[in-house]
Each structure stands twice: as structure tokens, then as C-alpha cells.
ROSE-513703 format. One line per 4 residues: number of its first residue (from 1); their letters; for each residue x, y, z of C-alpha. Coordinates in steps of 0.05 Angstrom, whole numbers, plus 5000, padded with zeros to 4 digits. Example, Ala and Ser with C-alpha at 12.3 -4.5 7.8 and 13.67 -1.06 7.14 Angstrom:
<pts>
1	AS	5246/4910/5156; 5273/4979/5143
</pts>
This chain:
<pts>
1	MPIR	4458/6176/6044; 4490/6218/5989; 4452/6252/5937; 4466/6232/5866
5	PLFD	4452/6274/5808; 4398/6254/5757; 4445/6269/5703; 4522/6267/5707
9	TGYS	4537/6338/5687; 4597/6345/5731; 4563/6385/5786; 4551/6358/5851
13	PLGG	4513/6401/5902; 4553/6368/5955; 4617/6402/5928; 4670/6377/5889
17	GSRN	4667/6431/5838; 4643/6421/5770; 4678/6384/5711; 4662/6383/5640
21	IFYE	4644/6314/5612; 4666/6329/5545; 4736/6351/5567; 4794/6302/5567
25	SPEE	4858/6312/5606; 4921/6298/5561; 4935/6238/5606; 4872/6209/5585
29	KAKK	4879/6225/5511; 4949/6195/5513; 4913/6127/5546; 4862/6123/5496
33	AKAK	4914/6131/5439; 4959/6081/5471; 4902/6033/5479; 4878/6046/5405
37	LVSE	4945/6032/5378; 4955/5969/5418; 4883/5952/5399; 4904/5961/5324
41	AQYK	4977/5928/5328; 4935/5865/5363; 4887/5865/5312; 4942/5866/5258
45	QDAT	4979/5813/5296; 4914/5768/5304; 4896/5777/5226; 4970/5759/5208
49	QRGR	4971/5699/5250; 4900/5678/5228; 4926/5688/5159; 4986/5640/5169
53	QLQQ	4940/5590/5204; 4896/5588/5143; 4954/5588/5095; 4981/5522/5141
57	ERTY	4913/5489/5135; 4905/5499/5060; 4975/5473/5056; 4964/5416/5099
61	RNFL	4900/5400/5059; 4936/5404/4992; 4993/5359/5022; 4945/5305/5051
65	NAFQ	4906/5310/4984; 4970/5292/4945; 4986/5241/4998; 4922/5206/4988
69	QAQA	4932/5208/4915; 4999/5183/4912; 4974/5124/4966; 4915/5110/4912
73	RATT	4970/5108/4854; 5017/5066/4895; 4960/5017/4916; 4941/5012/4838
77	ANVG	5013/5000/4816; 5022/4946/4872; 4957/4907/4858; 4972/4910/4783
81	RYKE	5042/4881/4789; 5011/4823/4845; 4960/4804/4790; 5011/4811/4738
85	IDVG	5060/4764/4771; 5006/4717/4795; 4978/4707/4730; 5051/4694/4704
89	YGDI	5055/4637/4753; 4988/4609/4726; 5012/4612/4658; 5076/4571/4680
93	LKML	5029/4522/4712; 4987/4517/4650; 5046/4508/4605; 5066/4447/4649
97	EGQG	4996/4412/4639; 5021/4393/4572; 5091/4376/4593; 5111/4307/4588
101	GAER	5070/4280/4527; 5136/4274/4481; 5170/4245/4535; 5112/4193/4545
105	TDIE	5112/4177/4472; 5187/4168/4472; 5179/4122/4532; 5126/4081/4504
109	QRSK	5165/4074/4435; 5225/4055/4473; 5188/4003/4514; 5152/3973/4451
113	QGLA	5219/3969/4409; 5249/3941/4474; 5196/3888/4475; 5193/3873/4406
117	RAEQ	5267/3858/4396; 5264/3820/4466; 5209/3778/4432; 5250/3769/4368
121	DLIS	5306/3744/4407; 5267/3699/4442; 5232/3672/4374; 5301/3670/4343
125	RGLS	5322/3622/4398; 5260/3580/4392; 5228/3602/4455; 5167/3637/4426
129	GTTH	5119/3606/4479; 5156/3645/4536; 5144/3718/4514; 5091/3729/4569
133	GTRS	5144/3736/4619; 5180/3785/4577; 5114/3826/4562; 5100/3833/4641
137	TYAS	5176/3852/4648; 5171/3910/4598; 5102/3929/4622; 5130/3939/4691
141	ALNQ	5190/3977/4664; 5143/4023/4624; 5095/4040/4687; 5160/4054/4723
145	DLTR	5189/4100/4674; 5122/4136/4660; 5115/4137/4740; 5182/4175/4747
149	LNES	5161/4217/4691; 5096/4238/4727; 5131/4243/4791; 5179/4295/4759
153	IARM	5127/4336/4725; 5090/4339/4793; 5154/4361/4829; 5160/4418/4782
157	KASI	5094/4440/4787; 5100/4434/4865; 5161/4475/4861; 5127/4532/4818
161	MGQQ	5064/4530/4863; 5114/4539/4925; 5143/4597/4893; 5078/4629/4881
165	LSFK	5052/4618/4951; 5119/4647/4976; 5106/4705/4933; 5038/4717/4958
169	ERRQ	5060/4709/5031; 5117/4763/5027; 5074/4810/4987; 5089/4877/5020
173	DVYP	5052/4937/4991; 5099/4995/4998; 5058/5066/4998; 5079/5136/5020
177	DLSQ	5097/5134/5095; 5039/5168/5136; 5091/5180/5193; 5137/5217/5149
181	FFNT	5079/5255/5128; 5056/5278/5198; 5132/5291/5215; 5135/5332/5155
185	ARTY	5069/5368/5174; 5094/5378/5245; 5159/5414/5224; 5119/5456/5174
189	AAA	5068/5480/5227; 5131/5492/5280; 5159/5540/5222
</pts>
């Protein structure tokens, strides 16, 4: 078993001479200097790379924040437009509620005038007792005219309600494109 010195003084009793532990050969100095330069360069490169990463992360967060704000504004605008159009359809339907009143009055007035002329004609011919059939004929004609008017108004309402439902069905809220955001972020990160 070889003898090991208690302290590394560079001296070995088994030979091998002595060496100064504080002495560095030029090769060792060059190796240390090169290692130090490489380590400093690596440190600078790592710091630069980390700085770029931090800047990219900051830019990404800012871009994502701007995207989310744009999406919130678009959502608010779309909901506002949707409600405005929906209220507009409702207003049109409310206006139709009162429609037909003047036409009804005109139909009833024409019917009364026609009935009065027919009765007067029968009376002038001496057939005053036969007005019952005439009254039922004009009442039937009045009901038919009023029914046609009501159906016409109902068709208009149905058409408007159909348009309203069609509008609601094809509603498409257009927001900033998230896939475009990620493609832009990916392109930016690659640069």
C-alpha cells in the first residue's frame, strides 16, 4: 500500500520529486483563461437569450391582452347591434298591431252604405219585407272582407316574424381570429 501524505505539499517520500502547489504552468493558465472566457461568453449568451425570452413573453402577454380587449369590444358591439335589430323587428310588429283599423272602418262603412242602398232599392220597388235576405248577404260579405283583412295583416306579421327568426338564426358574431393570433405569435417567437 502506498504511503499518502497528510498534506499535499507536492512532496512524496516515495519519489517523484517536489512540486509547488501554487505554481501554474503556462498551459494551465491558458486553459483557465480560455475556460473563463468561454464561461463569460456563455453567461452573456445565456443572459441575452433570457432577455429575448423575457421580451417575447412580455410582448406575447401584451398582444394577448390586446386581443382579449378587442374580443370584448367586438362582443359588446355585436350584442348591441343584435339587440338593436331585434328591437327594431319588435317595433315593426307593434306598429302592425294597430294596422287595419282604418281599413276595417272603411270595409264596415262600405258594407253599411251598400246595405242601405240595397234596402232603399227594395223599398222603392215595394219589396220592403224582403230585406232580411239582403242583410244576411251583406253581413256575410262584410265578414269575408274583414277575414281577408285579418289574414293579410297576419301574413305581414308572419313574414316579419320569419325575417326576425331568420336574422336570429344566421347571427354570426365575428371576433378577432384566435388562430391568426397564434400564428402571429409563433412567427414572432421564431424570429
